[in-house]
N, C-alpha and C positions, 0 to 999 in steps of 0.2 A: 731255526730255519730247517725246514724238512727237505729231505731229498726228493726231487721230482721223480714220479713214475714214468718209466720210458716204455714205449711199445716194443715188442720183440724185434721189429725191424730197426728201430733206433738203437737198441742194445747191440745188435749185429753190427751196425755201421760203426758204432763206437769201438767195438772189439777189433774190427778190421783196421780202423784208423790207429789204433794203439799198437797193433802188431806191425803195421807199416812203419810207424815212427821208431819202434825198437829195432827193426831190421836196418833202417837208414843209419841210426846211431851205430849200430854194430858194424855196418859196412865201413863207415867213416874210420872207426878204430882199426878195423882190419887193414884198410889200405895204408894207414899210418905204420901198423906193425909190420906190413910186407916191404915198406919202403917206396911204395908207389907214389905217395905224396909226402911232403914234409910237414912239420908242425905248422909252419907259417901258412902253407897252403890250406891245411886243415882249419885254421883259425879264420882264414879268409872265407872258406866255404861255410862255416858256421855263422859268419857275420851276415851272409846273404840268405841263409836257410834258417827259418825259425825252429824247425824240428832239431836240426843239428846244434842249435845254440844251447839246447838243454843237456848236452854232454857235460859231465863233471870234469873239471880240469884235471884232477888227480887220475882219473880213468884214462884220459887222453895221454898224459904223461906216461903212465904205465904201459901204454900201447907202443911207446917208442922203443927201439932196440937199446939194450944195456940200461934200461931205467926200471927198476923195481920199486917196492914199497918204500924202502929207506931212502933212496936217491930222490923219489918223487916228493917225499915228505920234506927233505932238506931243501929242495928247490922252492917249494911252496912257502916254507918258513923264510928262506932268504928273500923271496920276492914279496913277502907279506900277503899272501893268498890264503884265505880261509880254506880249510880241508873240505868244506862242503860246497864250495863256490863252483857255479857252472860257468861255461864259456861266455854266455850273454852278460854275466855280472862282472867280467873283468874290467878294470880301469885301463886307461891308455898306458900308463906306466908298467902296470903289471903285464899287459900284453907285449909291450916293448921288451920287457925283461925276458919273457919266454922266447921271443923271436931272437934275441941276441944270444940266449943260452943254447939254442939249438938252430943255428943259421942253416940256410938251405932251402 
């Protein structure tokens, strides 16, 4: 399968859409980091927004206060969440486990 050739306008639109998606994901993690929203609220937002659903779970966990690489890995192992899992791929028990780990 070959890659379709895009017009300069289509390339520009695709770049802009990708930039907006990255900014939205960064904003979600920033709001979690600052304590503006809780992990549960972030999961709710991601469930309603397809762009935010692509955030990696480990990145969202590391955005929480007092959660670094080691603690995020331990939580993901304990809840049986793959290291490359994105929010949209969480099962109901995994999501429930995250919410109980970080209530609020």
